N, C-alpha and C positions, 0 to 999 in steps of 0.2 A: 795509803789513801790520804789525801789532803783534808783539812778541816774547813767546813764551810758554814758553821753555825753562826747565827747572830748571837749577840750577847744575851744570855738567858735572863738576866736581870731586866734588861730593856724590854724583852718580849713579855715578861711578867707584868711590868709597869704598863705596857700598852694594853694588855688584856684587862688589867685592873681598871684602867681609865675607860675602856670601852664599856665594861660592865657598870661602872659608876655612872657614866653618861646615860646609859639605857635605864638603869634602875632609879635614878634620882631626878630625871627630867620631870618638870611639873606636868601633871596630867589635867587636861580639861575634860569637859563633858563630851567633847568632839572625838569620835572614834577614829578620826583620820590620823595617820602616822606622818609626822613631818620630816622633811629632808633635813638632815643634820650634816655638818662638815665635821668629820672626826678623823682621827688617825686610823688608817687601815693598812693592811699588810697583804700585798699580792702573793698568790701562790707561786712557788719557785721550784724547779727541778734543777739539780746539779749533777753532772756526771763527768767522769774523767776517763780518757783513753791514753794511749801511749804518747800522743803528741800534744794534747791540749786538754783544757778544762772547759766545759760548756755549761752556761747558765741560761735557763729558759724561764722567763717570768710572764705570767698572765696579766696583761694590762689592757683588757678590752675597753673600747670607748675612749681611749686616750689618743691625743695627737702626738705625733713624733716629736714636735718641738717642746712638748710639756714633760719630756723624759730627760733626766740628766744622769750621766754616768761619770763617776770620779774615781780615779785610782790614786791611792796614797800608800806608798811602800808596798806591803803585801795585802792591802785591803782594797776591795772594790765596793763602791757604794752606788746603789740605784736609788734615785729619788725623783719625785715629781708630784703632780697634783691632778687628780681627776675632778673636774668641775661639773656641777649640776648645770646643764646647759638650757633647761627649759624654765628659766626663771619667770617668764611671763605667765606660765600656768602652774607655778609651784603650789598654790593653794588649791588647785583642782585635783591634785594627786590624792588618792585614797590610801595607797600603800607604797612605800619606797623601801626596797630591800637591798638594792645595790649600794655599795659604799662609795662615798665621795670624800674628797679632801686630800690632804697631803699624805704621802707615804715615804718611807725610807727603809731600805734593807742593806745591810753591810755583810760582806763575806770575806773571811780571811783565807787567802790562798797560801797553803803551807809549803809551796815549792817555788823555786825561782821561775819567773815568767819573762816573756819578751813583751814588755808593756807597750812598746811602739808598734807592735803587730796585732794588737787586740782588735777584733772586728765586731761590730754591732749591727744587727739588722732588726727591723720591725715589720712584721707581716701578720695580717689577720688577728691583731690584738695580742701577738706574742713577741716579746723582745727576746732576741737570742744573742748572747755574747760568746764568742769563741776566743779563748785566752790561750795562746800558744805557750807551751813550756819552753824554758831555756834549754839549749842543747845539752848542758851539763846534767840535766835531770832525766834525759831520755836513756832508756836501757841501751847498752852497747854489747855487741857480741865479741867475745874474745876467742881467737882461734887457738886451739891447742896444737902444739907442734909435737911431733914424735922424735925423740932423740935416738 
């Protein structure tokens, strides 16, 4: 099975940054929670079958043009930014739990792929990447002959 983990050190730093922002923001007497732009990390599922590797990322509320996919060597990077679109009424919100701001997720594909045949689709807030494996990595049956 191929390896798809993001860099654990980067994930640790992102979590530390999120906690620091939450814990050290100045508190006013106002019980309202304000919208903040911070790094967030969308949930991702990755699976592999005989012919391809599939990545599905939850990106609800995003526009297709705000999502970027980059391939470098054996690494695929998803990045973009989910913007808070109700700026006119920002101060009217009592609670904001959805995360906004920039994100970036990188995955190392541990097998040769056909980069020119990668397909990406975005439906119902889910980005799906289908990454075909190179022919050399697909299992081949060998016929046994009887002598």
